[in-house]
N, C-alpha and C positions, 0 to 999 in steps of 0.2 A: 224919297231917293235916302237909303241910309247912309250917313256920314261914316266916313272911316274910323272916326273915335269909338262911334257906337258899336260896329263890326267888330273892331280891335276887342271891346270891352265886353262882348256877347263871346267870342271865340275864346278870350281869358277866362272868362267863368267856365266855360265848358270844359278849357284844359285843367281848370282847378279841382272841378268834381271828375275828372279822370285820374288826375293825379291824387287826388285825395283817395280812391279806390285801390290806387297801387301801394299808398302807404298803409292804408289799412290792411290789406290782404295777408300779412303775417299773423294778424290776430288769431286765426285757429290754432297756429303754430304755439302761441304764447299762453293760449288758453288750455291747451293738452300739457304743456310745462307746468301751470299753476296746479292742472288735476292731477298730475302725476308726482307733483313736487321734485322733479329732477329735469336737467336738462338734456340728459342721455347724450347723444352723439351730436346736437347741433352745437352750431359753431356761431359768436356773435361777431364774427369778420363782416359779413354785409351789412349789418345795423352800425357797426362802429366807423365804417366807409360812408355810410350814407348821413351821419351827423356831420362830418366835416362838408359834404358836399352840400347839404341843406344850408350850413351855418356860413358857407360861401355866397351861395344864392340870395340869402337872407340880407348878407352885407351889399352884394350887387343891387339888390331893391331898393336901397334906403336912397331918399330922395338926395343927399350930398354925395352920393357916389353914382347914381343913376337915375336920374327924375324918371316919372312915368311909367314905374315898373311896380306899382302896387299888386297888382295881381301875382306879381312873381314873387313879391315879398310875402304876401298872406299865404300862398300854398307851401311855401318853403318854411315859413313859421310853423304851421300846422303839421309839417312832415318831421321838423326838428321835435317838436313835443312828443310826438308818435315814438320817434326812436329812442328818445330818452326812457319813455315807459318800458317800450321792450327791453332797453339794456338794465333797466332797474329791476324788470321781472326775471331776466338772465341771473344777474347778479344774485339775488335771492335765493335763487335754488342752484347756482352753480358752485361746484368744488373749489377750493382754494386757490387752484392753478387758475380756472376761469375767473375768478374775481379779480385776481392780480392783473391777468391779461386785460381786462375791462378797465380796470382805472389806470392802467400804464400807459397803453393807448390812448385813452382820452386826456390822459394829462399831456400827451406827447401834441395831440391835436390842438389841445387848448393853448398851449405855448407858440404852436406854428402860427394858428389864427391869430392870437394875439399880437405876434410881430408883425404880421403882415398887415393888420389892421391898424395898428399905429404907424406903421411906416407910409401906408396910403395917406392916412389923416394927417400926419405931421412933416411928410416931406414933400407930397402932391399936394398942391393948391387949388389945382386944375381940373374940374369935374370930369373933362375928356380923359385926362391922363389917368384919374380913379378907376372911370369904366374900363380903361383898356386893361389897366394892371389886375383889378379884380375879376372883370370877364373872362380874361385868358385862363386864370386858374380856376374859376368856376368850370368853363368850358372843359379843361383839362380832367376834372372830375367827374365830371358828368359824362363826357366821351367811354370813361374807363369803366363807367356803370352801364353805359350801352352796350360797348362792345363784349361784356363780360359772357354772354349767351353764346360766343365764338363755338367755345369749346363744345357745347350743347348742338350747335349746329353741324361742328364736324362728324360728332356721334351719329348724328340723325342720317348724315351721308355715307358713313361706314356702315353702320348698321341695318340702313334701308328701312329703319322705323323711327315713329314720332313719340315712342312711348316717354321718351326723357324730355320731351319739350310740350309742355300743356299748351293747346290751342288757346283758350280764354287770356293765358297770359302774353302770348304772342300778339293775339288780335289787341289787347289794352295796353301794350307797349306801342304798336303801331299807331294807334289812334293818338294816344299821348304826345309822340314825338310829330304827328300830321299836325294835329292841333297847336302846338304850341311854334311848329314852324310857320304855319299859317299867321299865326299872331305876331310873330318876329317880323313877317313881310309887310305888314298893314303900316302904316305912318302912324308914328315915328319908327322909323326901320330899326331893327335891333340885331346887329350883326351876332353878338355873342348867343343870345337865345336861339338865333338861326343854325349857328354852325353844330351845336352839341345835338339839337332836338332834329336838325336834319338828319344827321346820321343816325340817329335812334329811330327815324321814321324808315329809313332805308333799311336798316337791321332788322325793324320789326316787319316790312316787308317781304324780305329775304326768309325769315322765318316762316312767314304764311305760305309763301311759296315752295318752301321744302315740305310744309305740313299738306298741303295739296298734291305734292308729288309722291308722299310716302304714307299717306293716310290709309291708302288701300293694303298697304303692305301690313299695317297696324292691325287692321280687320283679319285678314288673313291668319296672322300669329296668333291673334286673339282665339280665332275658331280653333286653331291647332292646340293653343293651349286648353280649350274647353274639353277636348278628348283625353287629356290625361286625367288620370284618376289621382296624383297628386301632384300639386303645384311644386316648383322650384323652389328652395329655401332660400331667403334674401332677397325675394322678386321686388319688396318694396324699396325705391330709390328716392332719394330725396335731392331738389334740383335747388342750387342755389341761384339767387337772383339780387339784383342792386337791393330788393325790397325787403328779403327774406328767403325764407325756405319753403319750398312746397312739395308734399309728398305726393309721387304719382305711381 
């Protein structure tokens, strides 16, 4: 019989792999930026936000904040590295205004994170209290990331088209949330990993349900589009996600 610890580690490793794919997914966007030597209309906002999100989960996973969270620590460390690489590429090819924005927001995030870390370590000497404070903040940022596709889901319902909601991104978000929710439920129970990723799993499931309801509408519209001799201008749309931008 497989022990709870082994099952938790296996699920956590699977969650690491799925999360890695999510962190890696903006790579084609930045390859395009390097190739064109321009950021064009791409925005750094999702990557700046993800830096703070990953930083707090790394802090949360440290043994003196929340023990037995090595898998949470490792994947968010990897994610933090990815986001810094993306922002470095953005900074190199961005105009002066874009560079100032990146530096300003990273500076604000660094100050905020440093203040929280110092208060947590110096004022809270009990691990349980540290876990609660850092866990609540980590959940807030993670929930903000997970609910960001709400605007896209509203657009799908309004237009009756899934054109703006890539299937594989929705599926990966659902699997990621489901995997980490399962991880959190196995002893030792982790409430904070459960809350945000439970919301993420529900969000991903709703996206998949919407896709199933409206994918036939997309196929009909695609067939109608094939009859046109000239495609409409500006048909390419960029979808902002917590982990980057995807052209659809």
